[in-house]
DRENVEXVEX-180104 format. One line per field, with one value per residue: x, y, z of N, C-alpha, C in turn; residue number from 1. Coordinates in pm, 1 decimal, padded with zeros to 6 digits. Example, Ala and Ser with C-alpha at 12.3 -4.5 7.8 and 13.67 -1.06 7.14 Angstrom:
n_X: c(01319.0:01285.0)
n_Y: c(-00569.0:-00225.0)
n_Z: c(00780.0:00708.0)
ca_X: c(01230.0:01367.0)
ca_Y: c(-00450.0:-00106.0)
ca_Z: c(00780.0:00714.0)
c_X: c(01320.0:01290.0)
c_Y: c(-00330.0:00003.0)
c_Z: c(00780.0:00787.0)
seq: c(1:2)
This chain:
n_X: c(10686.7:10852.5:11143.7:11435.5:11735.2:12067.8:12318.4:12297.1:12373.4:12553.4:12736.0:12717.9:12495.2:12323.3:12270.7:12145.3:11914.5:11780.2:11742.3:11582.7:11353.3:11273.1:11197.0:10956.2:10932.8:10872.7:11095.7:11290.6:11532.9:11824.7:12058.3:12346.3:12376.9:12133.8:12149.2:12297.3:12140.6:12064.2:12144.1:12020.2:11746.3:11704.6:11741.6:11535.9:11247.1:11044.4:11141.8:11170.7:11344.9:11538.2:11694.5:11965.0:12205.8:12441.4:12610.9:12477.4:12264.2:12008.4:11934.6:11901.2:11689.8:11488.0:11457.3:11372.3:11150.1:10996.4:10950.3:10791.4:10570.4:10474.2:10442.0:10361.6:10497.2:10804.7:10986.9:11234.5:11583.1:11868.2:12190.8:12420.7:12581.4:12911.3:13267.0:13589.3:13935.6:14280.7:14586.6:14838.7:14896.7:15106.0:15171.7:14929.4:14648.3:14491.7:14245.0:14164.9:14118.4:13902.3:13710.6:13668.0:13563.9:13333.2:13171.0:13167.1:13112.7:12976.1:12776.7:12630.9:12543.4:12380.3:12174.2:12066.4:11981.2:11776.8:11603.0:11527.0:11291.3:11086.6:11145.2:11113.2:10839.9:10747.4:10853.3:11091.8:11375.1:11721.4:11988.1:12331.0:12587.0:12907.9:13224.0:13494.5:13697.1:13596.5:13641.5:13898.6:14193.4:14376.9:14669.6:14751.5:14489.2:14398.0:14230.5:13991.5:13942.6:13925.0:13685.6:13504.7:13534.9:13431.1:13161.4:13090.4:13123.7:12934.0:12691.4:12695.5:12662.4:12424.0:12244.6:12127.2:11970.2:11798.4:11665.4:11496.9:11287.4:11182.1:11327.2:11537.8:11888.0:12149.0:12480.0:12645.4:12916.2:13115.1:13383.1:13630.4:13485.7:13395.5:13350.6:13247.3:13326.0:13571.5:13732.6:13708.8:13843.1:13912.4:14161.5:14461.9:14680.2:14952.5:15012.2:14971.7:15172.4:15395.1:15361.3:15394.7:15639.6:15874.0:15724.5:15660.2:15758.2:15630.2:15365.5:15341.5:15377.3:15147.3:14936.4:14987.6:14940.2:14669.7:14542.2:14569.2:14410.5:14158.6:14104.9:13973.1:13734.2:13406.0:13094.6:12888.0:12619.6:12625.7:12716.4:12505.3:12300.2:12335.1:12253.1:11981.7:11904.7:11938.5:11739.2:11512.1:11510.7:11378.0:11488.7:11747.6:12112.3:12326.3:12578.5:12700.3:12879.4:12971.1:13082.9:13273.6:13547.2:13547.0:13439.4:13635.0:13853.1:13770.9:13735.8:13996.7:14063.0:13863.8:13932.9:14169.8:14327.7:14557.5:14635.4:14845.5:14809.9:14670.5:14855.0:15071.1:14953.0:14876.1:15114.9:15251.9:15142.9:15272.3:15536.7)
n_Y: c(00669.8:00695.0:00566.1:00586.0:00407.3:00398.1:00158.5:-00083.5:-00354.3:-00447.8:-00379.0:-00044.3:00052.0:-00174.5:-00222.2:00022.3:00009.8:-00208.5:-00120.7:00101.3:-00013.7:-00171.1:00031.0:00098.0:00226.4:00236.6:00087.0:00133.9:-00039.4:-00011.7:-00133.5:-00194.9:-00456.6:-00675.5:-00944.3:-00972.6:-00943.1:-01121.5:-01129.9:-00906.2:-00944.8:-01170.8:-01058.7:-00874.1:-00932.4:-00769.4:-00548.3:-00352.1:-00439.1:-00296.4:-00240.7:-00015.6:00168.0:00395.9:00519.9:00524.9:00701.9:00639.5:00422.6:00526.9:00712.6:00528.7:00382.4:00580.4:00687.1:00459.7:00425.5:00647.9:00586.6:00351.1:00408.9:00671.0:00882.5:01028.3:01036.9:01044.7:01028.6:00833.4:00875.4:00645.4:00470.3:00389.5:00375.9:00261.0:00357.3:00328.8:00502.4:00706.3:01026.3:01039.4:00779.2:00666.8:00632.6:00871.8:00795.4:00625.9:00813.8:00946.4:00744.5:00698.7:00950.9:00945.6:00743.1:00817.5:01088.5:01207.9:01019.6:01069.1:01326.9:01274.6:01108.2:01277.4:01495.7:01375.9:01305.7:01541.1:01698.7:01544.4:01519.9:01788.1:01815.4:01649.8:01770.9:01667.8:01461.4:01467.2:01267.8:01213.6:00985.1:01051.8:01076.4:01071.2:01121.8:01310.7:01541.2:01555.0:01538.1:01250.5:01044.2:00868.2:00848.0:01015.7:01042.5:00937.4:01101.8:01349.8:01313.2:01282.5:01524.4:01687.8:01608.9:01691.8:01968.8:02024.0:01948.3:02113.4:02358.2:02326.3:02286.5:02527.9:02628.4:02421.6:02403.0:02626.6:02535.6:02336.2:02100.8:01901.7:01880.5:01662.0:01549.0:01254.3:01133.8:00882.3:00719.2:00481.9:00185.8:-00142.1:-00321.7:-00463.1:-00267.6:-00180.1:-00408.9:-00444.4:-00255.1:-00273.5:-00352.4:-00549.4:-00569.9:-00633.5:-00606.6:-00334.8:-00233.4:-00308.9:-00149.7:00101.2:00217.9:00466.3:00542.2:00321.1:00248.7:00437.5:00380.3:00118.7:00169.0:00321.9:00138.4:-00055.4:00097.1:00168.6:-00087.5:-00158.0:00043.1:-00015.3:-00242.6:-00182.2:-00083.8:00072.6:-00103.3:-00173.6:-00153.6:00023.0:00257.6:00297.5:00360.9:00633.2:00738.8:00678.3:00846.2:01092.4:01070.7:01070.7:01272.1:01573.8:01827.7:01774.8:01803.3:01967.0:01844.2:01542.9:01314.2:00966.5:00856.0:00895.1:00906.5:00985.5:01238.6:01371.9:01349.2:01486.3:01730.4:01826.8:01916.2:02109.6:02313.9:02396.2:02632.2:02700.8:02458.9:02311.5:02139.4:01916.0:01826.1:01753.7:01548.4:01351.2:01299.6:01144.7:00894.9:00775.3:00735.4)
n_Z: c(09783.1:09468.6:09363.5:09180.6:09135.0:09033.2:08926.7:09082.1:09110.8:09295.9:09605.9:09743.7:09595.6:09572.7:09846.1:09911.4:09756.3:09862.0:10133.0:10086.0:09975.8:10196.3:10362.2:10261.4:10011.4:09658.7:09467.8:09183.7:09062.9:08891.4:08647.2:08447.5:08344.3:08369.0:08422.8:08644.2:08866.2:09057.6:09334.1:09430.3:09381.0:09541.0:09789.2:09808.2:09684.1:09584.1:09457.0:09162.3:08895.2:08641.8:08320.4:08275.5:08136.6:08221.0:08038.2:07802.4:07624.7:07504.3:07653.9:07907.8:07863.2:07791.1:08029.4:08222.9:08099.2:08105.7:08374.6:08429.9:08265.5:08391.4:08667.5:08689.2:08799.1:08927.5:09210.0:09334.7:09261.2:09268.4:09195.9:09157.6:09018.2:08916.1:08839.5:08932.0:08898.3:08843.6:08798.0:08641.0:08482.2:08292.6:08218.9:08170.8:07947.7:07735.5:07644.8:07847.0:08049.4:07933.5:07934.7:08208.3:08280.4:08126.9:08241.9:08520.5:08534.1:08295.1:08281.1:08512.3:08447.3:08222.7:08328.3:08526.1:08372.1:08222.6:08423.8:08558.1:08472.0:08570.6:08840.1:08909.8:08871.6:09075.3:09290.6:09399.7:09497.2:09434.5:09456.0:09476.2:09467.1:09545.2:09641.8:09881.1:09719.3:09552.4:09672.8:09785.8:09611.8:09510.5:09506.4:09209.9:09139.0:08942.3:08714.3:08813.5:09038.9:08910.9:08765.1:08981.0:09119.2:08921.7:08919.9:09180.5:09151.0:08954.6:09087.9:09316.3:09193.0:09068.1:09281.0:09417.0:09204.6:09135.5:09378.3:09375.7:09230.1:09384.2:09409.7:09588.5:09628.3:09689.3:09775.4:09846.0:10025.6:10039.1:10221.1:10248.3:10135.6:10182.1:09915.0:09596.7:09422.5:09512.8:09474.7:09202.2:09018.6:08767.0:08679.1:08654.2:08915.7:08918.2:08647.8:08618.1:08781.8:08631.4:08408.3:08507.7:08501.7:08579.3:08792.9:08949.2:09216.0:09380.4:09323.2:09416.8:09689.6:09734.8:09669.6:09865.4:10101.5:10060.5:10053.5:10315.6:10441.3:10347.2:10481.2:10713.8:10629.6:10582.3:10575.9:10286.7:10362.2:10577.2:10455.4:10277.8:10450.1:10499.7:10257.0:10274.6:10480.8:10358.2:10175.3:10315.6:10516.5:10649.8:10577.3:10410.2:10416.6:10174.0:10134.3:10254.8:10453.7:10488.0:10712.5:11019.1:10965.1:10693.3:10721.3:10875.1:10697.3:10459.4:10580.7:10618.4:10362.4:10311.6:10483.0:10393.1:10263.2:10101.8:10006.1:10114.4:10331.3:10238.3:10045.2:10208.7:10352.9:10152.4:10024.7:10194.5:10151.2:09946.9:09982.6)
ca_X: c(10788.1:10905.6:11282.8:11517.3:11869.3:12155.4:12431.8:12246.2:12404.2:12644.1:12785.9:12629.1:12368.1:12238.6:12224.4:12050.4:11785.6:11715.0:11695.7:11469.6:11236.3:11232.6:11134.0:10826.9:10935.1:10876.4:11228.4:11329.2:11675.6:11875.7:12193.9:12383.8:12356.8:12039.9:12182.4:12367.4:12044.8:12017.5:12155.1:11922.5:11613.4:11700.8:11731.2:11408.0:11175.3:10945.8:11211.2:11155.1:11477.5:11540.6:11825.8:12001.9:12351.4:12453.8:12683.9:12393.6:12147.3:11878.4:11903.2:11853.0:11554.7:11392.5:11430.9:11297.1:11016.6:10919.1:10905.3:10674.5:10457.1:10425.0:10413.3:10303.4:10581.6:10941.9:11003.3:11376.1:11686.2:12001.1:12300.6:12518.1:12671.8:13044.4:13378.2:13713.9:14048.9:14416.0:14684.6:14886.6:14874.1:15215.1:15174.5:14795.6:14606.0:14383.4:14127.3:14116.5:14059.0:13767.2:13617.0:13634.7:13475.9:13206.7:13090.4:13151.0:13062.5:12873.2:12662.9:12545.9:12485.0:12269.4:12061.3:12010.9:11908.0:11648.4:11512.5:11490.6:11155.8:10994.6:11169.7:11051.4:10695.8:10724.8:10926.4:11158.7:11512.9:11830.0:12096.9:12437.9:12698.8:13036.8:13334.1:13590.7:13777.2:13545.4:13683.2:14042.6:14269.0:14455.9:14768.3:14711.5:14341.8:14382.0:14110.2:13868.0:13910.8:13879.1:13543.7:13422.7:13541.4:13336.1:13027.4:13064.1:13105.5:12805.0:12580.6:12697.3:12611.1:12281.8:12157.0:12039.9:11880.2:11696.6:11586.9:11396.8:11181.4:11134.5:11410.1:11653.5:12007.6:12245.5:12587.2:12684.2:13057.5:13175.9:13527.9:13658.2:13377.5:13425.6:13253.4:13306.8:13389.3:13714.6:13798.5:13697.3:13880.1:13932.2:14306.5:14546.2:14773.8:15087.2:15031.5:14980.1:15306.0:15489.9:15340.0:15411.0:15772.1:15945.4:15632.5:15626.5:15781.7:15522.8:15239.6:15341.9:15351.0:15008.8:14852.2:15001.2:14868.1:14526.0:14495.6:14557.4:14299.8:14033.3:14079.4:13878.7:13629.9:13266.2:13016.0:12791.1:12493.2:12654.3:12720.3:12374.3:12213.4:12344.0:12166.0:11844.9:11888.1:11919.8:11617.6:11390.2:11523.3:11290.9:11579.8:11884.5:12216.1:12380.0:12693.6:12703.0:12972.5:12909.4:13152.9:13353.1:13668.3:13524.2:13419.5:13765.8:13939.3:13723.0:13757.0:14131.2:14062.1:13775.4:13995.2:14308.6:14321.9:14668.6:14660.8:14961.4:14774.8:14641.3:14979.3:15147.5:14884.6:14873.1:15248.6:15288.2:15090.5:15345.9:15685.1)
ca_Y: c(00741.7:00620.0:00596.3:00513.5:00402.5:00335.7:00082.5:-00161.4:-00494.1:-00483.4:-00266.6:00056.3:00057.6:-00286.8:-00197.0:00133.7:-00039.0:-00298.3:-00040.9:00182.2:-00104.7:-00212.1:00148.7:00112.0:00293.6:00161.4:00105.9:00090.1:-00060.9:-00022.8:-00176.3:-00215.6:-00595.3:-00731.3:-01088.3:-00966.8:-00898.8:-01228.0:-01103.2:-00800.0:-01010.4:-01257.4:-00974.7:-00806.0:-00963.9:-00663.2:-00441.2:-00349.2:-00430.5:-00258.8:-00213.6:00121.6:00189.3:00541.3:00571.8:00508.2:00791.0:00576.0:00331.9:00614.0:00760.6:00418.0:00346.9:00681.8:00690.6:00339.4:00455.0:00742.7:00512.8:00248.2:00456.5:00799.9:00991.3:00991.7:01122.2:01057.9:00960.8:00819.8:00849.9:00567.6:00393.7:00446.2:00282.4:00304.9:00353.5:00361.0:00531.2:00846.7:01081.2:01021.3:00645.3:00624.8:00680.1:00975.2:00720.6:00584.0:00933.5:00975.4:00638.9:00727.4:01063.5:00905.1:00671.0:00878.6:01225.8:01229.2:00931.8:01146.0:01433.9:01225.9:01061.3:01394.7:01570.7:01304.9:01295.7:01664.7:01742.6:01464.9:01562.5:01920.2:01795.1:01583.6:01842.7:01550.3:01466.5:01418.6:01230.6:01158.9:00924.7:01090.6:01009.0:01165.1:01155.0:01425.1:01657.5:01546.3:01467.7:01140.0:00989.5:00761.6:00855.7:01143.1:01039.5:00914.0:01217.8:01452.4:01294.1:01302.8:01671.4:01748.6:01584.1:01776.9:02104.3:02030.6:01940.1:02234.2:02466.9:02292.9:02282.3:02643.7:02644.4:02317.7:02430.5:02721.2:02455.1:02235.4:01981.5:01898.6:01815.7:01617.4:01463.2:01163.2:01116.9:00772.3:00696.5:00341.9:00097.3:-00282.4:-00363.8:-00507.4:-00152.1:-00181.9:-00522.7:-00444.7:-00130.3:-00300.6:-00373.2:-00643.1:-00485.4:-00660.3:-00550.5:-00192.2:-00206.1:-00318.9:-00040.2:00228.3:00274.3:00533.9:00559.3:00191.0:00251.6:00517.8:00308.8:00006.8:00222.4:00364.7:00015.2:-00113.3:00180.1:00156.9:-00213.2:-00156.4:00129.0:-00076.1:-00355.5:-00134.4:-00005.9:00057.5:-00197.7:-00104.8:-00120.6:00139.8:00372.7:00314.4:00422.5:00775.0:00771.8:00671.9:00970.6:01204.6:01044.1:01087.3:01388.8:01689.6:01921.7:01715.3:01898.5:01946.8:01753.7:01457.3:01205.6:00840.9:00806.0:00997.4:00920.2:01066.8:01378.8:01425.9:01358.9:01598.4:01851.1:01873.8:01990.9:02223.4:02416.6:02404.7:02738.9:02698.6:02325.2:02247.9:02032.6:01796.7:01771.4:01686.2:01421.4:01244.9:01266.4:01034.9:00770.3:00716.9:00745.3)
ca_Z: c(09700.2:09360.2:09375.6:09087.7:09177.0:08930.4:08976.1:09200.3:09110.6:09407.7:09685.3:09798.6:09521.2:09609.8:09980.3:09911.2:09696.8:09964.4:10247.8:10046.5:09961.0:10328.6:10422.7:10202.1:09888.9:09537.1:09418.4:09050.5:09075.3:08756.2:08632.2:08302.6:08304.2:08458.1:08463.0:08772.8:08962.8:09145.1:09475.7:09466.6:09381.5:09654.8:09910.1:09811.8:09554.7:09543.1:09386.2:09018.6:08837.0:08507.2:08257.6:08246.9:08120.8:08226.8:07923.2:07684.7:07637.8:07473.5:07767.4:08015.4:07822.1:07799.5:08169.4:08288.9:08034.7:08154.5:08517.9:08426.0:08206.5:08481.3:08798.6:08679.8:08859.3:08978.0:09326.4:09374.6:09180.8:09338.7:09101.0:09226.7:08927.4:08896.8:08820.2:08977.7:08798.3:08895.5:08690.5:08646.8:08349.8:08197.8:08168.4:08137.4:07816.1:07729.3:07623.8:07980.1:08118.4:07875.9:07977.4:08346.3:08282.0:08061.7:08344.4:08649.2:08523.8:08192.0:08316.6:08609.1:08368.8:08137.0:08414.9:08590.9:08267.2:08185.3:08535.8:08620.2:08455.8:08656.2:08978.5:08930.0:08888.2:09204.8:09397.4:09453.5:09552.9:09354.0:09546.2:09395.0:09541.1:09486.4:09710.9:09936.7:09610.0:09481.6:09748.8:09807.3:09509.5:09571.4:09418.4:09116.8:09110.6:08874.5:08629.2:08899.1:09120.1:08817.0:08741.0:09098.9:09137.5:08822.2:08969.0:09296.2:09110.4:08891.3:09181.7:09402.1:09113.1:09038.8:09399.7:09438.8:09097.8:09155.3:09502.3:09338.0:09173.0:09479.5:09403.4:09680.8:09572.0:09796.8:09739.0:09955.0:10005.7:10115.6:10228.4:10210.3:10154.3:10140.2:09816.6:09469.9:09357.8:09547.5:09410.4:09054.5:08958.7:08622.5:08640.2:08722.5:08989.2:08870.9:08513.8:08634.7:08832.6:08522.6:08311.3:08575.8:08471.1:08691.1:08903.8:09013.1:09364.3:09441.7:09302.8:09507.7:09820.4:09738.4:09677.7:10000.5:10199.5:10036.0:10093.0:10463.4:10481.4:10318.1:10574.7:10810.8:10557.8:10605.1:10492.8:10196.3:10436.3:10657.3:10365.1:10223.7:10550.0:10479.3:10143.2:10324.5:10560.7:10262.5:10102.8:10407.7:10606.2:10605.4:10502.5:10401.6:10378.3:10039.8:10137.4:10371.6:10448.7:10536.6:10830.6:11086.9:10891.0:10575.4:10763.0:10909.6:10573.4:10378.1:10658.1:10592.6:10236.0:10317.2:10562.5:10342.4:10160.3:10011.7:09950.7:10171.8:10423.3:10157.4:09983.8:10313.0:10383.5:10048.7:09987.1:10280.4:10105.2:09832.6:10006.1)
c_X: c(10840.2:11050.1:11357.7:11664.8:11949.6:12263.4:12399.6:12281.9:12488.2:12667.8:12685.0:12495.5:12272.9:12182.1:12122.2:11917.9:11708.0:11663.1:11580.5:11341.0:11185.1:11162.5:10994.8:10817.6:10927.3:11007.2:11239.7:11482.6:11733.7:12019.2:12223.5:12349.9:12260.3:12060.0:12253.4:12273.8:12005.2:12031.1:12048.5:11782.8:11596.4:11680.9:11598.2:11331.4:11080.4:11012.5:11193.0:11292.1:11471.0:11678.9:11843.7:12154.9:12374.7:12537.2:12603.9:12268.5:12014.6:11837.8:11841.8:11712.7:11451.0:11358.2:11343.6:11156.5:10930.1:10872.1:10780.1:10552.5:10396.0:10381.7:10353.9:10386.7:10714.4:10974.6:11149.8:11463.5:11811.2:12100.5:12410.2:12617.7:12803.4:13147.1:13506.7:13825.0:14178.7:14511.9:14735.5:14906.1:14987.3:15210.8:15037.1:14755.8:14498.9:14250.9:14069.8:14060.0:13920.8:13664.8:13576.5:13538.4:13337.5:13115.0:13058.7:13092.1:12948.3:12752.5:12572.3:12478.0:12362.2:12146.9:11992.3:11929.9:11775.9:11552.5:11457.1:11346.0:11053.6:11019.1:11112.4:10899.4:10661.3:10775.8:11006.3:11299.5:11603.2:11950.2:12204.9:12548.6:12826.6:13142.6:13413.3:13687.6:13718.7:13572.2:13832.9:14103.4:14364.1:14551.6:14719.4:14562.4:14310.5:14253.4:13987.5:13840.6:13866.2:13731.3:13456.1:13423.0:13439.7:13193.8:12994.3:13046.7:12973.2:12694.2:12576.8:12641.0:12461.4:12193.2:12069.7:11939.6:11764.8:11606.2:11473.8:11273.0:11140.9:11217.6:11528.4:11772.9:12102.3:12355.9:12629.6:12828.3:13109.5:13328.5:13551.9:13534.6:13416.0:13321.9:13324.9:13370.9:13538.3:13787.9:13805.6:13728.2:13921.0:14072.9:14364.2:14662.3:14913.6:15119.5:15043.3:15119.0:15411.5:15483.0:15366.3:15543.8:15833.4:15856.9:15598.4:15650.8:15671.2:15388.2:15231.4:15313.0:15207.6:14915.8:14862.3:14928.1:14715.2:14467.4:14477.7:14439.2:14167.9:14000.6:13985.2:13767.8:13493.1:13206.7:12924.6:12660.6:12509.1:12651.5:12581.9:12277.9:12216.9:12256.9:12019.4:11814.5:11861.9:11786.0:11494.8:11392.3:11435.4:11371.2:11718.5:11984.3:12255.4:12487.7:12689.2:12805.6:12916.8:12978.0:13231.4:13486.5:13651.5:13505.1:13552.8:13855.3:13897.4:13745.2:13892.8:14131.2:13981.2:13829.8:14133.4:14316.0:14431.5:14710.5:14775.3:14925.6:14742.1:14764.6:15064.4:15088.5:14899.8:15012.9:15300.0:15238.6:15176.8:15500.0:15718.5)
c_Y: c(00645.7:00657.6:00516.7:00524.4:00340.4:00256.8:-00004.8:-00310.2:-00536.3:-00361.7:-00169.1:00060.7:-00051.3:-00259.2:-00084.9:00091.7:-00126.9:-00218.0:00046.0:00103.9:-00141.5:-00089.7:00175.9:00186.7:00198.4:00188.7:00054.2:00083.0:-00094.3:-00067.0:-00197.1:-00353.7:-00661.5:-00882.3:-01091.5:-00927.4:-01003.0:-01196.3:-00997.9:-00861.1:-01095.4:-01178.2:-00910.4:-00827.0:-00862.9:-00547.9:-00459.2:-00328.8:-00400.5:-00230.0:-00067.7:00129.4:00340.0:00603.6:00568.1:00588.8:00732.2:00484.7:00411.3:00665.3:00652.8:00384.3:00451.5:00697.8:00574.8:00358.6:00545.8:00670.0:00420.0:00302.0:00595.3:00913.6:00933.5:01090.4:01143.0:00979.5:00953.8:00779.1:00775.0:00500.5:00463.6:00337.4:00341.7:00296.7:00400.2:00396.2:00674.7:00895.5:01048.6:00882.5:00588.8:00677.1:00785.9:00902.5:00669.1:00695.7:00958.0:00872.0:00660.1:00845.6:01027.4:00834.6:00753.8:01021.6:01238.3:01130.4:00999.9:01260.7:01389.8:01178.9:01182.2:01476.3:01508.7:01309.7:01426.5:01710.4:01670.4:01493.5:01698.2:01900.4:01733.0:01660.0:01741.7:01569.5:01407.5:01394.6:01168.4:01113.9:00965.7:01013.9:01114.4:01205.5:01263.2:01551.9:01665.4:01472.8:01366.9:01079.3:00868.2:00751.9:00976.8:01148.0:01023.8:01040.9:01337.2:01439.5:01326.0:01456.1:01735.8:01727.6:01674.5:01921.4:02125.1:02038.9:02065.1:02350.5:02447.1:02314.5:02404.9:02668.9:02545.0:02350.6:02533.3:02651.7:02331.3:02109.9:01994.4:01817.8:01783.1:01532.4:01380.8:01118.0:01001.1:00780.2:00553.6:00255.0:-00036.3:-00332.5:-00410.5:-00386.1:-00146.0:-00292.4:-00514.0:-00311.6:-00148.2:-00317.0:-00489.2:-00564.8:-00510.3:-00599.9:-00397.3:-00152.6:-00211.1:-00199.9:00093.8:00292.4:00341.7:00560.9:00434.0:00194.3:00324.9:00446.4:00192.6:00056.1:00260.7:00244.9:-00046.6:-00036.3:00169.3:00023.9:-00222.1:-00071.3:00062.9:-00198.1:-00314.7:-00050.2:-00021.6:-00051.1:-00114.6:-00071.6:00001.4:00266.2:00405.0:00382.8:00573.7:00822.3:00771.3:00796.9:01089.3:01191.3:01082.9:01208.6:01502.2:01793.6:01867.3:01819.4:01871.3:01840.9:01674.4:01344.5:01079.2:00788.7:00919.1:01020.9:01006.4:01216.0:01448.1:01443.7:01474.5:01730.8:01909.9:01960.6:02124.2:02339.8:02447.5:02509.3:02734.4:02559.5:02248.5:02129.1:01903.7:01736.5:01703.2:01551.1:01317.7:01206.3:01151.3:00899.4:00697.5:00723.7:00643.3)
c_Z: c(09591.2:09344.3:09267.3:09131.2:09066.8:09003.7:09097.4:09197.8:09230.3:09492.2:09740.1:09728.4:09559.5:09752.7:09988.8:09858.2:09796.9:10077.2:10205.8:10029.4:10099.9:10402.8:10358.1:10072.1:09772.2:09472.1:09274.5:09054.2:08936.8:08757.4:08483.6:08254.7:08404.5:08492.9:08589.4:08888.1:09060.5:09294.2:09519.7:09475.9:09503.7:09784.1:09925.1:09683.9:09501.6:09460.9:09232.8:08953.6:08690.6:08449.9:08237.7:08249.0:08119.6:08119.9:07794.8:07700.4:07608.5:07587.8:07881.1:07984.9:07838.0:07940.8:08239.0:08227.9:08083.8:08292.7:08512.4:08368.9:08311.5:08615.2:08803.5:08735.6:08894.6:09085.6:09366.4:09282.4:09265.5:09228.0:09173.2:09139.2:08908.2:08877.2:08869.2:08872.5:08873.4:08784.1:08714.5:08499.0:08250.4:08136.3:08136.0:08002.8:07830.4:07715.5:07760.1:08061.2:08064.1:07921.9:08121.7:08354.7:08224.8:08164.2:08461.5:08645.6:08420.0:08218.2:08415.8:08540.3:08298.4:08220.7:08473.3:08489.8:08238.2:08297.2:08581.8:08593.8:08548.5:08803.2:09006.6:08956.1:09022.4:09324.1:09474.9:09497.9:09449.8:09444.1:09460.0:09490.6:09475.7:09563.0:09787.6:09825.2:09519.6:09554.9:09761.0:09693.0:09568.1:09468.0:09334.5:09097.6:09031.9:08792.1:08718.7:08977.7:09028.6:08786.2:08860.7:09136.2:09043.4:08870.1:09089.9:09251.6:09039.1:08989.0:09275.8:09327.1:09088.7:09161.4:09419.7:09328.3:09111.2:09270.2:09469.2:09274.1:09256.9:09480.6:09497.2:09624.7:09685.1:09729.9:09862.6:09926.0:10094.4:10119.3:10178.2:10239.0:10096.4:10044.5:09693.1:09393.2:09387.2:09473.9:09264.0:08997.6:08815.1:08583.4:08713.4:08785.4:08936.5:08738.3:08526.5:08692.7:08714.6:08424.7:08371.6:08555.4:08592.3:08815.8:08987.6:09164.3:09435.2:09435.0:09402.5:09651.2:09835.4:09750.7:09816.5:10106.3:10184.4:10077.5:10246.7:10508.9:10456.4:10406.1:10689.2:10751.2:10609.4:10526.1:10397.2:10270.8:10517.8:10570.1:10309.7:10322.4:10539.7:10365.0:10185.8:10406.0:10466.5:10191.3:10188.6:10497.2:10552.6:10531.9:10504.7:10364.1:10231.2:10041.2:10265.6:10353.6:10523.3:10666.3:10899.1:11016.0:10767.1:10612.3:10796.8:10786.7:10490.3:10451.5:10637.9:10473.8:10249.1:10403.7:10514.6:10228.2:10057.5:09961.8:10023.8:10260.6:10350.3:10100.2:10089.8:10341.0:10279.9:10007.0:10072.2:10240.4:10003.2:09852.0:10116.9)
seq: c(1:2:3:4:5:6:7:8:9:10:11:12:13:14:15:16:17:18:19:20:21:22:23:24:25:26:27:28:29:30:31:32:33:34:35:36:37:38:39:40:41:42:43:44:45:46:47:48:49:50:51:52:53:54:55:56:57:58:59:60:61:62:63:64:65:66:67:68:69:70:71:72:73:74:75:76:77:78:79:80:81:82:83:84:85:86:87:88:89:90:91:92:93:94:95:96:97:98:99:100:101:102:103:104:105:106:107:108:109:110:111:112:113:114:115:116:117:118:119:120:121:122:123:124:125:126:127:128:129:130:131:132:133:134:135:136:137:138:139:140:141:142:143:144:145:146:147:148:149:150:151:152:153:154:155:156:157:158:159:160:161:162:163:164:165:166:167:168:169:170:171:172:173:174:175:176:177:178:179:180:181:182:183:184:185:186:187:188:189:190:191:192:193:194:195:196:197:198:199:200:201:202:203:204:205:206:207:208:209:210:211:212:213:214:215:216:217:218:219:220:221:222:223:224:225:226:227:228:229:230:231:232:233:234:235:236:237:238:239:240:241:242:243:244:245:246:247:248:249:250:251:252:253:254:255:256:257:258:259:260:261:262:263:264:265:266:267:268:269:270:271)
């Protein structure tokens, strides 16, 4: 199987690339900056590392065209690249919201659009790493959750259409994962506290609670194992979580018709 994975320089993407290669697949591991590929190459020297920036349409086209030129087909795509963000709408900038959407949503749209003709030809698989934040809205994650909600809505809508053409669509929903994604949300926490204005007490409570929850986070290898199941299962489900905690957490939302259960749960994180 020829498998293209985005965002493989660290975390879940790196682990998924290594596990897929170890399972015998030809992995094309992509990342925005290939100078960050040392860990990946050390873990599995047979992986084909290529440049792909999900916010750059020309980069996406070049990467996918290169795969078809060199391998003749594309059997599976794992949309994994993403970026975290903390903020609330009153004190955050609209530009920040756009940047988060560009990476986490429109990046998925662009890669999927470019890959679909080849996945149709191969009757392949489209796997997208979303988040429990794509199901449950969370305080100070307004931009991030908005983007992940959008991805989930897109993929849930695409799935039955793609299935008519032999393409299986799956979203993988991790909870807390101990990876560079958590450490590198792109902000200095003290600076964010200072800029939070009237929201600073709630933000400090949220950060304290989140830091505690991530102390028991899954490893990237554990989360990537769920991607491998979606890649190889005879009939993978549309939606799959990477841990019991993620299943329980998302289950609150999926059974919460009036929204009160989620509000009660997440309000406790900031008080």
